[in-house]
Jmol script that loads the backbone (N, CA, C; Angstrom):
load data "model"
ATOM      1  N   UNK A   1      15.553   3.264  -7.813  1.00  0.00           N
ATOM      2  CA  UNK A   1      14.048   3.179  -8.022  1.00  0.00           C
ATOM      3  C   UNK A   1      13.513   2.003  -7.285  1.00  0.00           C
ATOM      4  N   UNK A   2      12.389   2.148  -7.290  1.00  0.00           N
ATOM      5  CA  UNK A   2      11.703   0.858  -6.444  1.00  0.00           C
ATOM      6  C   UNK A   2      10.499   0.675  -7.019  1.00  0.00           C
ATOM      7  N   UNK A   3       9.724  -0.647  -7.124  1.00  0.00           N
ATOM      8  CA  UNK A   3       8.715  -1.161  -7.575  1.00  0.00           C
ATOM      9  C   UNK A   3       7.814  -1.309  -6.688  1.00  0.00           C
ATOM     10  N   UNK A   4       6.511  -0.934  -6.665  1.00  0.00           N
ATOM     11  CA  UNK A   4       5.334  -0.790  -5.963  1.00  0.00           C
ATOM     12  C   UNK A   4       3.952  -1.042  -6.526  1.00  0.00           C
ATOM     13  N   UNK A   5       3.211  -2.068  -5.240  1.00  0.00           N
ATOM     14  CA  UNK A   5       1.870  -2.604  -5.347  1.00  0.00           C
ATOM     15  C   UNK A   5       1.123  -1.623  -4.811  1.00  0.00           C
ATOM     16  N   UNK A   6      -0.052  -0.724  -5.326  1.00  0.00           N
ATOM     17  CA  UNK A   6      -0.892  -0.084  -4.504  1.00  0.00           C
ATOM     18  C   UNK A   6      -2.366  -0.662  -4.527  1.00  0.00           C
ATOM     19  N   UNK A   7      -2.809  -0.681  -3.053  1.00  0.00           N
ATOM     20  CA  UNK A   7      -4.412  -0.971  -3.501  1.00  0.00           C
ATOM     21  C   UNK A   7      -5.271   0.008  -2.738  1.00  0.00           C
ATOM     22  N   UNK A   8      -6.299   0.414  -3.327  1.00  0.00           N
ATOM     23  CA  UNK A   8      -6.979   1.576  -2.773  1.00  0.00           C
ATOM     24  C   UNK A   8      -8.376   1.043  -2.532  1.00  0.00           C
ATOM     25  N   UNK A   9      -8.948   0.606  -1.255  1.00  0.00           N
ATOM     26  CA  UNK A   9     -10.228   0.277  -0.873  1.00  0.00           C
ATOM     27  C   UNK A   9     -11.255   0.990  -0.420  1.00  0.00           C
ATOM     28  N   UNK A  10     -12.292   0.900  -1.209  1.00  0.00           N
ATOM     29  CA  UNK A  10     -13.709   2.024  -0.657  1.00  0.00           C
ATOM     30  C   UNK A  10     -14.006   1.346   0.450  1.00  0.00           C
ATOM     31  N   UNK A  11     -14.908   2.407   1.273  1.00  0.00           N
ATOM     32  CA  UNK A  11     -15.527   1.789   2.242  1.00  0.00           C
ATOM     33  C   UNK A  11     -16.477   0.374   2.092  1.00  0.00           C
ATOM     34  N   UNK A  12     -15.926  -0.461   3.129  1.00  0.00           N
ATOM     35  CA  UNK A  12     -16.726  -1.942   2.995  1.00  0.00           C
ATOM     36  C   UNK A  12     -18.054  -1.504   3.680  1.00  0.00           C
ATOM     37  N   UNK A  13     -18.987  -2.525   3.114  1.00  0.00           N
ATOM     38  CA  UNK A  13     -20.269  -2.652   3.659  1.00  0.00           C
ATOM     39  C   UNK A  13     -20.374  -2.831   5.245  1.00  0.00           C
ATOM     40  N   UNK A  14     -19.367  -3.982   5.425  1.00  0.00           N
ATOM     41  CA  UNK A  14     -19.071  -4.381   7.106  1.00  0.00           C
ATOM     42  C   UNK A  14     -17.731  -4.176   7.319  1.00  0.00           C
ATOM     43  N   UNK A  15     -17.306  -2.938   7.852  1.00  0.00           N
ATOM     44  CA  UNK A  15     -16.157  -2.418   8.075  1.00  0.00           C
ATOM     45  C   UNK A  15     -15.417  -3.529   9.232  1.00  0.00           C
ATOM     46  N   UNK A  16     -16.197  -3.821   9.979  1.00  0.00           N
ATOM     47  CA  UNK A  16     -15.550  -4.632  11.113  1.00  0.00           C
ATOM     48  C   UNK A  16     -15.009  -6.124  10.656  1.00  0.00           C
ATOM     49  N   UNK A  17     -15.823  -6.626   9.639  1.00  0.00           N
ATOM     50  CA  UNK A  17     -15.713  -7.959   8.739  1.00  0.00           C
ATOM     51  C   UNK A  17     -14.270  -7.771   8.132  1.00  0.00           C
ATOM     52  N   UNK A  18     -14.361  -6.699   7.282  1.00  0.00           N
ATOM     53  CA  UNK A  18     -13.254  -6.353   6.639  1.00  0.00           C
ATOM     54  C   UNK A  18     -11.931  -6.284   7.245  1.00  0.00           C
ATOM     55  N   UNK A  19     -11.814  -5.414   8.341  1.00  0.00           N
ATOM     56  CA  UNK A  19     -10.673  -5.285   9.152  1.00  0.00           C
ATOM     57  C   UNK A  19     -10.362  -6.407   9.753  1.00  0.00           C
ATOM     58  N   UNK A  20     -11.026  -7.381  10.109  1.00  0.00           N
ATOM     59  CA  UNK A  20     -10.942  -8.449  10.896  1.00  0.00           C
ATOM     60  C   UNK A  20     -10.273  -9.595  10.091  1.00  0.00           C
ATOM     61  N   UNK A  21     -10.723  -9.552   8.926  1.00  0.00           N
ATOM     62  CA  UNK A  21     -10.136 -10.464   7.506  1.00  0.00           C
ATOM     63  C   UNK A  21      -9.047  -9.774   7.394  1.00  0.00           C
ATOM     64  N   UNK A  22      -8.860  -8.601   7.115  1.00  0.00           N
ATOM     65  CA  UNK A  22      -7.809  -7.972   6.462  1.00  0.00           C
ATOM     66  C   UNK A  22      -6.551  -8.440   7.446  1.00  0.00           C
ATOM     67  N   UNK A  23      -6.464  -7.954   8.641  1.00  0.00           N
ATOM     68  CA  UNK A  23      -5.873  -8.251   9.923  1.00  0.00           C
ATOM     69  C   UNK A  23      -5.177  -9.538  10.233  1.00  0.00           C
ATOM     70  N   UNK A  24      -6.344 -10.100  10.087  1.00  0.00           N
ATOM     71  CA  UNK A  24      -6.018 -11.810  10.363  1.00  0.00           C
ATOM     72  C   UNK A  24      -5.616 -12.575   9.170  1.00  0.00           C
ATOM     73  N   UNK A  25      -5.937 -12.380   8.093  1.00  0.00           N
ATOM     74  CA  UNK A  25      -5.698 -13.298   7.005  1.00  0.00           C
ATOM     75  C   UNK A  25      -4.568 -12.570   6.101  1.00  0.00           C
ATOM     76  N   UNK A  26      -5.367 -11.280   5.337  1.00  0.00           N
ATOM     77  CA  UNK A  26      -4.659 -10.701   4.274  1.00  0.00           C
ATOM     78  C   UNK A  26      -3.103 -10.466   4.662  1.00  0.00           C
ATOM     79  N   UNK A  27      -3.028  -9.622   5.556  1.00  0.00           N
ATOM     80  CA  UNK A  27      -1.686  -9.227   6.061  1.00  0.00           C
ATOM     81  C   UNK A  27      -0.527 -10.537   6.481  1.00  0.00           C
ATOM     82  N   UNK A  28      -0.958 -11.384   6.935  1.00  0.00           N
ATOM     83  CA  UNK A  28      -0.007 -12.801   7.054  1.00  0.00           C
ATOM     84  C   UNK A  28       0.658 -13.390   6.112  1.00  0.00           C
ATOM     85  N   UNK A  29      -0.424 -13.192   4.981  1.00  0.00           N
ATOM     86  CA  UNK A  29      -0.167 -13.780   3.526  1.00  0.00           C
ATOM     87  C   UNK A  29       0.551 -13.062   3.019  1.00  0.00           C
ATOM     88  N   UNK A  30       0.395 -11.596   2.595  1.00  0.00           N
ATOM     89  CA  UNK A  30       1.131 -10.806   1.947  1.00  0.00           C
ATOM     90  C   UNK A  30       2.539 -10.598   2.400  1.00  0.00           C
ATOM     91  N   UNK A  31       2.876 -10.731   4.079  1.00  0.00           N
ATOM     92  CA  UNK A  31       3.700 -10.570   4.314  1.00  0.00           C
ATOM     93  C   UNK A  31       4.840 -11.559   4.180  1.00  0.00           C
ATOM     94  N   UNK A  32       4.243 -12.567   3.424  1.00  0.00           N
ATOM     95  CA  UNK A  32       5.106 -13.967   3.357  1.00  0.00           C
ATOM     96  C   UNK A  32       5.755 -13.835   1.591  1.00  0.00           C
ATOM     97  N   UNK A  33       5.134 -12.570   1.030  1.00  0.00           N
ATOM     98  CA  UNK A  33       5.804 -12.562  -0.372  1.00  0.00           C
ATOM     99  C   UNK A  33       7.237 -12.210  -0.609  1.00  0.00           C
ATOM    100  N   UNK A  34       7.976 -13.051  -1.492  1.00  0.00           N
ATOM    101  CA  UNK A  34       9.088 -12.943  -1.609  1.00  0.00           C
ATOM    102  C   UNK A  34       9.774 -11.736  -2.008  1.00  0.00           C
ATOM    103  N   UNK A  35      10.978 -11.209  -1.051  1.00  0.00           N
ATOM    104  CA  UNK A  35      11.587  -9.924  -1.619  1.00  0.00           C
ATOM    105  C   UNK A  35      10.431  -8.682  -1.170  1.00  0.00           C
ATOM    106  N   UNK A  36       9.772  -8.671  -0.445  1.00  0.00           N
ATOM    107  CA  UNK A  36       8.934  -7.664   0.091  1.00  0.00           C
ATOM    108  C   UNK A  36       9.655  -6.777   0.852  1.00  0.00           C
ATOM    109  N   UNK A  37       9.845  -5.488   0.455  1.00  0.00           N
ATOM    110  CA  UNK A  37      10.812  -4.730   1.700  1.00  0.00           C
ATOM    111  C   UNK A  37      10.019  -3.812   2.782  1.00  0.00           C
ATOM    112  N   UNK A  38       8.801  -3.461   2.189  1.00  0.00           N
ATOM    113  CA  UNK A  38       7.813  -2.851   3.052  1.00  0.00           C
ATOM    114  C   UNK A  38       6.402  -3.296   2.753  1.00  0.00           C
ATOM    115  N   UNK A  39       5.861  -3.120   3.670  1.00  0.00           N
ATOM    116  CA  UNK A  39       4.306  -3.095   3.831  1.00  0.00           C
ATOM    117  C   UNK A  39       3.749  -2.188   4.380  1.00  0.00           C
ATOM    118  N   UNK A  40       2.721  -1.140   4.120  1.00  0.00           N
ATOM    119  CA  UNK A  40       2.428   0.210   4.699  1.00  0.00           C
ATOM    120  C   UNK A  40       0.698   0.193   4.761  1.00  0.00           C
ATOM    121  N   UNK A  41       0.086   0.517   5.673  1.00  0.00           N
ATOM    122  CA  UNK A  41      -1.006   0.885   5.655  1.00  0.00           C
ATOM    123  C   UNK A  41      -1.575   2.439   5.904  1.00  0.00           C
ATOM    124  N   UNK A  42      -2.412   2.765   5.067  1.00  0.00           N
ATOM    125  CA  UNK A  42      -3.025   4.040   5.495  1.00  0.00           C
ATOM    126  C   UNK A  42      -4.448   3.987   5.636  1.00  0.00           C
ATOM    127  N   UNK A  43      -5.008   4.652   6.503  1.00  0.00           N
ATOM    128  CA  UNK A  43      -6.507   4.696   6.855  1.00  0.00           C
ATOM    129  C   UNK A  43      -7.223   6.279   6.265  1.00  0.00           C
ATOM    130  N   UNK A  44      -8.342   5.977   6.263  1.00  0.00           N
ATOM    131  CA  UNK A  44      -9.210   7.310   5.667  1.00  0.00           C
ATOM    132  C   UNK A  44      -8.367   8.286   5.081  1.00  0.00           C
ATOM    133  N   UNK A  45      -7.852   7.640   3.928  1.00  0.00           N
ATOM    134  CA  UNK A  45      -7.148   8.861   2.824  1.00  0.00           C
ATOM    135  C   UNK A  45      -8.195   9.624   2.217  1.00  0.00           C
ATOM    136  N   UNK A  46      -8.000  10.887   2.412  1.00  0.00           N
ATOM    137  CA  UNK A  46      -8.937  11.844   1.740  1.00  0.00           C
ATOM    138  C   UNK A  46      -8.320  11.927   0.293  1.00  0.00           C
ATOM    139  N   UNK A  47      -9.334  11.917  -0.538  1.00  0.00           N
ATOM    140  CA  UNK A  47      -9.086  12.137  -2.043  1.00  0.00           C
ATOM    141  C   UNK A  47      -9.376  13.607  -2.388  1.00  0.00           C
ATOM    142  N   UNK A  48      -8.345  13.841  -3.470  1.00  0.00           N
ATOM    143  CA  UNK A  48      -8.406  15.112  -3.475  1.00  0.00           C
ATOM    144  C   UNK A  48      -9.638  15.643  -4.520  1.00  0.00           C
ATOM    145  N   UNK A  49     -10.402  14.583  -5.038  1.00  0.00           N
ATOM    146  CA  UNK A  49     -11.777  14.507  -5.754  1.00  0.00           C
ATOM    147  C   UNK A  49     -12.209  13.671  -5.538  1.00  0.00           C
ATOM    148  N   UNK A  50     -13.362  13.205  -5.041  1.00  0.00           N
ATOM    149  CA  UNK A  50     -14.133  12.210  -5.140  1.00  0.00           C
ATOM    150  C   UNK A  50     -14.430  11.741  -3.596  1.00  0.00           C
ATOM    151  N   UNK A  51     -14.747  10.574  -3.364  1.00  0.00           N
ATOM    152  CA  UNK A  51     -14.881   9.958  -2.032  1.00  0.00           C
ATOM    153  C   UNK A  51     -13.375   9.472  -1.260  1.00  0.00           C
ATOM    154  N   UNK A  52     -13.191   9.512  -0.134  1.00  0.00           N
ATOM    155  CA  UNK A  52     -12.115   9.111   0.703  1.00  0.00           C
ATOM    156  C   UNK A  52     -12.067   7.602   0.675  1.00  0.00           C
ATOM    157  N   UNK A  53     -10.541   6.897   0.457  1.00  0.00           N
ATOM    158  CA  UNK A  53     -10.531   5.895   0.424  1.00  0.00           C
ATOM    159  C   UNK A  53     -10.462   5.531   1.779  1.00  0.00           C
ATOM    160  N   UNK A  54     -10.978   4.159   2.395  1.00  0.00           N
ATOM    161  CA  UNK A  54     -11.026   3.244   3.694  1.00  0.00           C
ATOM    162  C   UNK A  54      -9.838   3.028   3.797  1.00  0.00           C
ATOM    163  N   UNK A  55      -9.210   2.444   3.357  1.00  0.00           N
ATOM    164  CA  UNK A  55      -7.782   1.490   3.395  1.00  0.00           C
ATOM    165  C   UNK A  55      -7.121   1.915   2.073  1.00  0.00           C
ATOM    166  N   UNK A  56      -5.379   2.305   2.336  1.00  0.00           N
ATOM    167  CA  UNK A  56      -4.683   2.266   1.063  1.00  0.00           C
ATOM    168  C   UNK A  56      -3.445   1.308   1.552  1.00  0.00           C
ATOM    169  N   UNK A  57      -3.023   0.488   0.770  1.00  0.00           N
ATOM    170  CA  UNK A  57      -1.919  -0.770   1.325  1.00  0.00           C
ATOM    171  C   UNK A  57      -0.979  -0.233  -0.220  1.00  0.00           C
ATOM    172  N   UNK A  58       0.273  -0.122   0.233  1.00  0.00           N
ATOM    173  CA  UNK A  58       1.538  -0.181  -0.523  1.00  0.00           C
ATOM    174  C   UNK A  58       2.338  -0.971   0.111  1.00  0.00           C
ATOM    175  N   UNK A  59       2.817  -1.957  -1.050  1.00  0.00           N
ATOM    176  CA  UNK A  59       3.924  -2.991  -0.736  1.00  0.00           C
ATOM    177  C   UNK A  59       4.850  -2.292  -1.760  1.00  0.00           C
ATOM    178  N   UNK A  60       6.195  -2.646  -1.233  1.00  0.00           N
ATOM    179  CA  UNK A  60       7.420  -2.000  -1.913  1.00  0.00           C
ATOM    180  C   UNK A  60       8.787  -3.404  -2.192  1.00  0.00           C
ATOM    181  N   UNK A  61       9.073  -3.543  -3.436  1.00  0.00           N
ATOM    182  CA  UNK A  61      10.334  -4.291  -3.797  1.00  0.00           C
ATOM    183  C   UNK A  61      11.173  -3.441  -4.196  1.00  0.00           C
ATOM    184  N   UNK A  62      12.450  -4.242  -4.318  1.00  0.00           N
ATOM    185  CA  UNK A  62      13.658  -3.321  -4.896  1.00  0.00           C
ATOM    186  C   UNK A  62      13.162  -3.247  -6.767  1.00  0.00           C
ATOM    187  N   UNK A  63      12.660  -3.883  -7.261  1.00  0.00           N
ATOM    188  CA  UNK A  63      12.728  -3.943  -8.816  1.00  0.00           C
ATOM    189  C   UNK A  63      11.457  -4.511  -9.169  1.00  0.00           C
ATOM    190  N   UNK A  64      11.065  -4.165 -10.246  1.00  0.00           N
ATOM    191  CA  UNK A  64       9.613  -4.565 -10.832  1.00  0.00           C
ATOM    192  C   UNK A  64       9.869  -6.021 -11.245  1.00  0.00           C
ATOM    193  N   UNK A  65      10.993  -6.633 -11.590  1.00  0.00           N
ATOM    194  CA  UNK A  65      11.006  -8.150 -11.782  1.00  0.00           C
ATOM    195  C   UNK A  65      10.639  -8.752 -10.657  1.00  0.00           C
ATOM    196  N   UNK A  66      11.408  -8.454  -9.328  1.00  0.00           N
ATOM    197  CA  UNK A  66      11.306  -8.720  -8.090  1.00  0.00           C
ATOM    198  C   UNK A  66       9.598  -8.977  -7.591  1.00  0.00           C
ATOM    199  N   UNK A  67       8.912  -7.938  -7.850  1.00  0.00           N
ATOM    200  CA  UNK A  67       7.623  -7.642  -7.776  1.00  0.00           C
ATOM    201  C   UNK A  67       6.836  -8.688  -8.580  1.00  0.00           C
ATOM    202  N   UNK A  68       7.069  -8.903  -9.580  1.00  0.00           N
ATOM    203  CA  UNK A  68       6.411  -9.989 -10.536  1.00  0.00           C
ATOM    204  C   UNK A  68       6.778 -11.358  -9.993  1.00  0.00           C
ATOM    205  N   UNK A  69       7.986 -11.438  -9.752  1.00  0.00           N
ATOM    206  CA  UNK A  69       8.331 -12.665  -9.179  1.00  0.00           C
ATOM    207  C   UNK A  69       7.545 -13.227  -7.856  1.00  0.00           C
ATOM    208  N   UNK A  70       7.459 -12.126  -7.175  1.00  0.00           N
ATOM    209  CA  UNK A  70       6.691 -12.346  -6.164  1.00  0.00           C
ATOM    210  C   UNK A  70       5.200 -12.851  -6.266  1.00  0.00           C
ATOM    211  N   UNK A  71       4.583 -12.059  -7.073  1.00  0.00           N
ATOM    212  CA  UNK A  71       3.175 -12.448  -7.445  1.00  0.00           C
ATOM    213  C   UNK A  71       2.918 -13.804  -8.076  1.00  0.00           C
ATOM    214  N   UNK A  72       4.097 -13.970  -8.846  1.00  0.00           N
ATOM    215  CA  UNK A  72       3.939 -15.734  -9.678  1.00  0.00           C
ATOM    216  C   UNK A  72       4.303 -16.547  -8.573  1.00  0.00           C
ATOM    217  N   UNK A  73       4.723 -16.055  -7.221  1.00  0.00           N
ATOM    218  CA  UNK A  73       5.208 -17.418  -6.564  1.00  0.00           C
ATOM    219  C   UNK A  73       4.063 -18.028  -5.818  1.00  0.00           C
ATOM    220  N   UNK A  74       3.962 -18.854  -5.192  1.00  0.00           N
ATOM    221  CA  UNK A  74       3.067 -19.505  -4.513  1.00  0.00           C
ATOM    222  C   UNK A  74       2.147 -18.973  -3.708  1.00  0.00           C
ATOM    223  N   UNK A  75       3.118 -18.103  -2.699  1.00  0.00           N
ATOM    224  CA  UNK A  75       2.833 -17.262  -1.713  1.00  0.00           C
ATOM    225  C   UNK A  75       1.850 -15.942  -2.631  1.00  0.00           C
ATOM    226  N   UNK A  76       2.378 -15.718  -3.513  1.00  0.00           N
ATOM    227  CA  UNK A  76       1.805 -14.701  -4.454  1.00  0.00           C
ATOM    228  C   UNK A  76       0.372 -14.999  -4.890  1.00  0.00           C
ATOM    229  N   UNK A  77       0.217 -16.270  -5.346  1.00  0.00           N
ATOM    230  CA  UNK A  77      -1.001 -16.953  -5.774  1.00  0.00           C
ATOM    231  C   UNK A  77      -2.012 -17.053  -4.943  1.00  0.00           C
ATOM    232  N   UNK A  78      -1.307 -17.394  -3.412  1.00  0.00           N
ATOM    233  CA  UNK A  78      -2.605 -17.517  -2.398  1.00  0.00           C
ATOM    234  C   UNK A  78      -2.984 -15.986  -1.930  1.00  0.00           C
ATOM    235  N   UNK A  79      -2.022 -14.770  -1.866  1.00  0.00           N
ATOM    236  CA  UNK A  79      -2.540 -13.439  -1.604  1.00  0.00           C
ATOM    237  C   UNK A  79      -3.391 -13.169  -2.554  1.00  0.00           C
ATOM    238  N   UNK A  80      -2.921 -13.282  -3.851  1.00  0.00           N
ATOM    239  CA  UNK A  80      -3.947 -12.785  -5.113  1.00  0.00           C
ATOM    240  C   UNK A  80      -5.608 -13.591  -4.630  1.00  0.00           C
ATOM    241  N   UNK A  81      -5.578 -15.010  -4.358  1.00  0.00           N
ATOM    242  CA  UNK A  81      -6.799 -15.409  -4.130  1.00  0.00           C
ATOM    243  C   UNK A  81      -7.649 -14.783  -2.894  1.00  0.00           C
ATOM    244  N   UNK A  82      -6.920 -14.463  -2.091  1.00  0.00           N
ATOM    245  CA  UNK A  82      -7.580 -13.929  -0.889  1.00  0.00           C
ATOM    246  C   UNK A  82      -7.982 -12.318  -1.254  1.00  0.00           C
ATOM    247  N   UNK A  83      -7.163 -11.896  -2.203  1.00  0.00           N
ATOM    248  CA  UNK A  83      -7.391 -10.425  -2.483  1.00  0.00           C
ATOM    249  C   UNK A  83      -8.844 -10.529  -3.066  1.00  0.00           C
ATOM    250  N   UNK A  84      -9.214 -11.651  -3.753  1.00  0.00           N
ATOM    251  CA  UNK A  84     -10.103 -12.013  -4.593  1.00  0.00           C
ATOM    252  C   UNK A  84     -11.546 -11.827  -3.397  1.00  0.00           C
ATOM    253  N   UNK A  85     -11.229 -12.309  -2.380  1.00  0.00           N
ATOM    254  CA  UNK A  85     -12.024 -12.226  -1.130  1.00  0.00           C
ATOM    255  C   UNK A  85     -12.489 -10.806  -0.610  1.00  0.00           C
ATOM    256  N   UNK A  86     -11.252 -10.192  -0.412  1.00  0.00           N
ATOM    257  CA  UNK A  86     -11.512  -8.873   0.330  1.00  0.00           C
ATOM    258  C   UNK A  86     -12.074  -8.081  -0.806  1.00  0.00           C
ATOM    259  N   UNK A  87     -12.249  -8.249  -2.181  1.00  0.00           N
ATOM    260  CA  UNK A  87     -12.902  -7.392  -3.258  1.00  0.00           C
ATOM    261  C   UNK A  87     -14.200  -7.790  -3.107  1.00  0.00           C
ATOM    262  N   UNK A  88     -14.954  -8.865  -2.489  1.00  0.00           N
ATOM    263  CA  UNK A  88     -16.262  -9.092  -2.045  1.00  0.00           C
ATOM    264  C   UNK A  88     -16.716  -8.097  -1.273  1.00  0.00           C
ATOM    265  N   UNK A  89     -15.793  -7.877  -0.060  1.00  0.00           N
ATOM    266  CA  UNK A  89     -16.091  -7.145   1.223  1.00  0.00           C
ATOM    267  C   UNK A  89     -16.086  -5.653   0.626  1.00  0.00           C
ATOM    268  N   UNK A  90     -15.135  -5.113  -0.011  1.00  0.00           N
ATOM    269  CA  UNK A  90     -15.060  -3.608  -0.579  1.00  0.00           C
ATOM    270  C   UNK A  90     -14.336  -3.716  -1.930  1.00  0.00           C
ATOM    271  N   UNK A  91     -14.878  -2.636  -2.700  1.00  0.00           N
ATOM    272  CA  UNK A  91     -14.219  -2.562  -3.787  1.00  0.00           C
ATOM    273  C   UNK A  91     -12.806  -2.056  -3.796  1.00  0.00           C
ATOM    274  N   UNK A  92     -12.098  -2.416  -4.873  1.00  0.00           N
ATOM    275  CA  UNK A  92     -10.639  -2.057  -4.768  1.00  0.00           C
ATOM    276  C   UNK A  92     -10.301  -1.636  -6.051  1.00  0.00           C
ATOM    277  N   UNK A  93      -9.166  -0.695  -5.775  1.00  0.00           N
ATOM    278  CA  UNK A  93      -8.456  -0.387  -7.134  1.00  0.00           C
ATOM    279  C   UNK A  93      -7.083  -0.834  -6.979  1.00  0.00           C
ATOM    280  N   UNK A  94      -6.389  -1.383  -7.872  1.00  0.00           N
ATOM    281  CA  UNK A  94      -4.866  -1.734  -7.747  1.00  0.00           C
ATOM    282  C   UNK A  94      -4.236  -1.242  -8.962  1.00  0.00           C
ATOM    283  N   UNK A  95      -2.708  -0.953  -8.570  1.00  0.00           N
ATOM    284  CA  UNK A  95      -1.934  -0.801  -9.857  1.00  0.00           C
ATOM    285  C   UNK A  95      -0.237  -0.924  -9.070  1.00  0.00           C
ATOM    286  N   UNK A  96       0.361  -1.439 -10.279  1.00  0.00           N
ATOM    287  CA  UNK A  96       1.877  -1.456  -9.926  1.00  0.00           C
ATOM    288  C   UNK A  96       2.330  -0.341 -10.687  1.00  0.00           C
ATOM    289  N   UNK A  97       3.695   0.205  -9.803  1.00  0.00           N
ATOM    290  CA  UNK A  97       4.168   1.156 -10.883  1.00  0.00           C
ATOM    291  C   UNK A  97       5.656   1.127 -10.155  1.00  0.00           C
ATOM    292  N   UNK A  98       6.432   1.698 -11.084  1.00  0.00           N
ATOM    293  CA  UNK A  98       8.238   1.914 -10.404  1.00  0.00           C
ATOM    294  C   UNK A  98       8.068   3.357  -9.803  1.00  0.00           C
ATOM    295  N   UNK A  99       9.168   3.616  -8.952  1.00  0.00           N
ATOM    296  CA  UNK A  99       8.993   4.839  -8.327  1.00  0.00           C
ATOM    297  C   UNK A  99      10.307   5.467  -8.061  1.00  0.00           C
ATOM    298  N   UNK A 100      10.595   6.612  -8.407  1.00  0.00           N
ATOM    299  CA  UNK A 100      11.895   7.112  -8.538  1.00  0.00           C
ATOM    300  C   UNK A 100      11.914   8.081  -6.992  1.00  0.00           C
ATOM    301  N   UNK A 101      12.641   8.495  -6.352  1.00  0.00           N
ATOM    302  CA  UNK A 101      12.799   9.343  -5.274  1.00  0.00           C
ATOM    303  C   UNK A 101      13.515  10.657  -6.069  1.00  0.00           C
ATOM    304  N   UNK A 102      12.902  11.641  -5.731  1.00  0.00           N
ATOM    305  CA  UNK A 102      13.368  13.235  -6.558  1.00  0.00           C
ATOM    306  C   UNK A 102      13.942  13.999  -5.647  1.00  0.00           C
ATOM    307  N   UNK A 103      13.496  13.990  -4.280  1.00  0.00           N
ATOM    308  CA  UNK A 103      13.954  14.845  -3.068  1.00  0.00           C
ATOM    309  C   UNK A 103      13.952  13.577  -2.114  1.00  0.00           C
ATOM    310  N   UNK A 104      15.209  13.719  -1.101  1.00  0.00           N
ATOM    311  CA  UNK A 104      15.061  12.933  -0.144  1.00  0.00           C
ATOM    312  C   UNK A 104      16.222  13.689   0.803  1.00  0.00           C
ATOM    313  N   UNK A 105      15.454  13.768   2.151  1.00  0.00           N
ATOM    314  CA  UNK A 105      16.059  14.620   2.993  1.00  0.00           C
ATOM    315  C   UNK A 105      16.221  13.575   4.420  1.00  0.00           C
ATOM    316  N   UNK A 106      17.613  14.030   4.996  1.00  0.00           N
ATOM    317  CA  UNK A 106      17.726  13.395   6.035  1.00  0.00           C
ATOM    318  C   UNK A 106      16.618  13.770   7.291  1.00  0.00           C
ATOM    319  N   UNK A 107      16.251  12.448   7.842  1.00  0.00           N
ATOM    320  CA  UNK A 107      15.205  12.886   8.991  1.00  0.00           C
ATOM    321  C   UNK A 107      15.582  13.496  10.151  1.00  0.00           C
ATOM    322  N   UNK A 108      16.979  13.013  10.327  1.00  0.00           N
ATOM    323  CA  UNK A 108      17.650  13.441  11.691  1.00  0.00           C
ATOM    324  C   UNK A 108      18.033  15.149  11.597  1.00  0.00           C
ATOM    325  N   UNK A 109      17.950  15.686  10.562  1.00  0.00           N
ATOM    326  CA  UNK A 109      18.180  17.287  10.647  1.00  0.00           C
ATOM    327  C   UNK A 109      17.070  18.018  10.360  1.00  0.00           C
ATOM    328  N   UNK A 110      16.819  18.990  11.104  1.00  0.00           N
ATOM    329  CA  UNK A 110      15.674  19.982  10.754  1.00  0.00           C
ATOM    330  C   UNK A 110      16.012  20.607   9.434  1.00  0.00           C
ATOM    331  N   UNK A 111      14.683  21.131   9.036  1.00  0.00           N
ATOM    332  CA  UNK A 111      14.832  21.766   7.654  1.00  0.00           C
ATOM    333  C   UNK A 111      15.258  23.354   7.974  1.00  0.00           C
ATOM    334  N   UNK A 112      16.203  23.927   7.461  1.00  0.00           N
ATOM    335  CA  UNK A 112      16.896  25.461   7.508  1.00  0.00           C
ATOM    336  C   UNK A 112      15.748  26.072   7.837  1.00  0.00           C
ATOM    337  N   UNK A 113      15.934  27.358   8.719  1.00  0.00           N
ATOM    338  CA  UNK A 113      14.761  28.069   9.199  1.00  0.00           C
ATOM    339  C   UNK A 113      14.739  29.072   7.834  1.00  0.00           C
ATOM    340  N   UNK A 114      15.683  29.019   6.842  1.00  0.00           N
ATOM    341  CA  UNK A 114      15.564  30.125   5.693  1.00  0.00           C
ATOM    342  C   UNK A 114      14.525  29.504   4.739  1.00  0.00           C
ATOM    343  N   UNK A 115      14.160  28.396   4.967  1.00  0.00           N
ATOM    344  CA  UNK A 115      13.315  27.602   4.059  1.00  0.00           C
ATOM    345  C   UNK A 115      11.923  27.314   4.415  1.00  0.00           C
ATOM    346  N   UNK A 116      11.366  27.630   5.890  1.00  0.00           N
ATOM    347  CA  UNK A 116      10.385  27.613   6.298  1.00  0.00           C
ATOM    348  C   UNK A 116       9.556  28.548   6.050  1.00  0.00           C
ATOM    349  N   UNK A 117       8.256  28.386   5.403  1.00  0.00           N
ATOM    350  CA  UNK A 117       7.329  29.421   5.381  1.00  0.00           C
ATOM    351  C   UNK A 117       7.074  30.303   6.522  1.00  0.00           C
ATOM    352  N   UNK A 118       6.711  31.653   6.507  1.00  0.00           N
ATOM    353  CA  UNK A 118       6.492  32.651   7.650  1.00  0.00           C
ATOM    354  C   UNK A 118       5.400  33.331   7.347  1.00  0.00           C
ATOM    355  N   UNK A 119       4.431  33.291   8.387  1.00  0.00           N
ATOM    356  CA  UNK A 119       3.417  34.346   8.282  1.00  0.00           C
ATOM    357  C   UNK A 119       3.565  35.834   8.610  1.00  0.00           C
ATOM    358  N   UNK A 120       3.062  36.692   8.229  1.00  0.00           N
ATOM    359  CA  UNK A 120       3.428  38.015   8.514  1.00  0.00           C
ATOM    360  C   UNK A 120       2.361  38.647   8.796  1.00  0.00           C
TER     361      UNK A 120
END
end "model"
wireframe off; spacefill off
backbone 0.3
color backbone group
């Protein structure tokens, strides 16, 4: 089980200013969060319902306690203060959660042909 922080950003009024700030300020701050295992970004995420998100950020820790400790640290406080600045540039929704892998596949081995969908 891992713990994750997810931020879903709507399209900013000034995408260029948002991207510059995110890249030059927010990523360097976030990358210093204690215990951070992974920091991934996705662009132009299509929503199943509603409008697409401009940017999705997902940060991962080993445990929920590690995540909480990271956000309580001085690095976490600096990142949170900057997140408030980003929220002025683009509306954001965020959440924390724990995740369990329910299916895990080896990436080096191909899926068996018997499992692949075939068109008739």
